[in-house]
C-alpha positions in Angstrom: -49.8 6.4 14.9 -47.6 4.3 17.2 -44.9 1.9 16.1 -45.9 -1.1 18.3 -48.3 -3.6 16.7 -48.7 -6.1 19.5 -47.0 -7.5 22.6 -45.1 -10.6 21.5 -43.6 -11.9 24.7 -42.2 -11.2 28.1 -38.8 -12.7 28.9 -37.6 -14.1 32.3 -34.1 -15.4 32.9 -34.1 -18.4 35.2 -31.6 -20.9 36.6 -33.7 -24.1 36.4 -35.7 -23.8 33.2 -37.3 -27.3 33.6 -38.6 -26.5 37.1 -40.0 -23.1 36.1 -41.5 -24.6 32.9 -43.2 -27.3 35.0 -44.7 -24.7 37.3 -46.3 -22.7 34.5 -47.5 -25.8 32.7 -49.2 -26.9 35.9 -51.1 -23.6 35.9 -52.3 -24.4 32.3 -49.8 -22.8 30.0 -48.6 -24.8 27.0 -44.9 -25.1 26.3 -43.2 -25.0 22.9 -40.2 -27.4 22.6 -37.1 -26.2 24.3 -34.5 -24.7 21.9 -30.9 -23.5 22.2 -29.9 -20.2 20.8 -26.3 -19.1 20.4 -24.0 -17.4 17.9 -23.7 -14.0 16.3 -27.4 -13.1 16.5 -27.7 -13.7 20.3 -24.3 -12.0 21.0 -25.4 -9.0 19.0 -28.8 -8.6 20.6 -27.8 -9.1 24.2 -24.4 -7.4 24.0 -22.3 -10.3 25.1 -19.8 -12.6 23.4 -19.9 -16.4 23.2 -23.4 -16.6 24.8 -25.7 -19.6 24.7 -29.1 -20.0 26.2 -31.9 -22.5 26.3 -35.4 -21.0 25.7 -38.9 -22.2 26.3 -41.9 -20.2 25.0 -45.1 -20.7 27.1 -48.6 -19.6 25.9 -52.1 -19.5 27.2 -54.0 -22.1 25.1 -55.2 -20.4 22.0 -53.1 -17.2 22.8 -50.3 -15.8 20.7 -48.5 -13.7 23.4 -45.8 -15.7 25.1 -43.9 -15.9 28.3 -40.3 -16.7 27.3 -38.1 -18.5 29.8 -34.4 -18.3 29.2 -31.6 -20.1 31.0 -28.0 -19.2 30.1 -25.4 -22.0 29.6 -22.8 -19.2 28.8 -22.1 -16.9 30.5 -23.4 -18.2 33.8 -26.5 -16.3 35.1 -26.1 -13.7 37.8 -28.1 -14.3 41.0 -31.4 -12.4 41.5 -33.3 -11.9 44.7 -35.7 -14.9 45.2 -37.5 -13.0 48.0 -37.8 -9.6 46.3 -40.9 -7.7 47.6 -43.5 -6.4 45.2 -42.2 -2.9 45.4 -38.6 -3.7 44.2 -37.7 -2.1 41.0 -37.8 -4.3 37.9 -40.3 -6.9 36.7 -43.0 -6.9 39.4 -45.2 -9.9 38.4 -46.5 -11.9 35.6 -50.3 -11.9 35.6 -52.9 -14.4 34.4 -56.6 -14.4 34.5 -57.8 -17.8 35.8 -61.3 -19.5 36.0 -61.0 -20.5 39.6 -58.6 -18.6 41.8 -58.9 -20.9 44.8 -58.1 -23.9 42.7 -55.1 -22.2 41.1 -53.7 -21.1 44.5 -54.3 -24.6 45.8 -52.4 -26.2 42.9 -49.5 -23.8 43.4 -49.5 -24.6 47.1 -49.5 -28.3 46.4 -46.3 -27.8 44.5 -44.8 -25.8 47.4 -45.5 -22.3 46.2 -47.3 -20.0 48.6 -49.1 -16.7 48.7 -47.1 -13.5 49.0 -49.9 -11.9 51.0 -53.6 -13.0 50.8 -56.5 -13.1 48.4 -58.0 -9.7 47.8 -61.1 -8.5 46.1 -61.0 -5.3 44.0 -64.3 -3.4 43.8 -66.4 -6.5 43.4 -64.9 -7.2 40.0 -61.7 -9.1 40.6 -60.3 -11.5 43.1 -56.6 -11.7 43.0 -53.6 -13.1 44.7 -49.8 -13.0 44.3 -48.1 -16.4 44.4 -44.3 -16.6 44.7 -43.3 -19.3 42.2 -40.0 -21.0 41.5 -36.9 -18.8 41.7 -39.0 -16.1 43.4 -41.1 -15.2 40.3 -44.2 -13.4 41.5 -47.3 -14.7 39.6 -50.5 -12.7 39.8 -53.6 -14.8 39.5 -56.9 -13.0 39.0 -60.4 -14.3 38.7 -63.1 -12.1 37.3 -66.0 -12.0 39.8 -68.2 -9.7 37.8 -68.1 -8.3 34.2 
């Protein structure tokens, strides 16, 4: 028997936690109140000293798995690549099933976030698109076409 019981959260370090939170909230996620974490616990877990971070947990309504956004006050964050292609090593995308793919893509576009490629259909079951969100985060949006 495995040791893992459930997926609790996926963490993404961001520079502008408010802008990234607003983007995900506009897609329909719910945000817990922002909190600050610092001290011995954080320093021990991340292997740094005198660290401080703001954290926002985002959840799909009714869901328990979260997307954790973290923005470091100390030490300053290191720059990432906001135009990283889908085949760059590391976190590739954060994926969400949506009710209406076209509406989700239009909402992201209205906020200035465009498609990485186009809208594709997989074997008549899924329609999916990658949207490059704030700070270069690739968000996969998928609509089930058929069960």
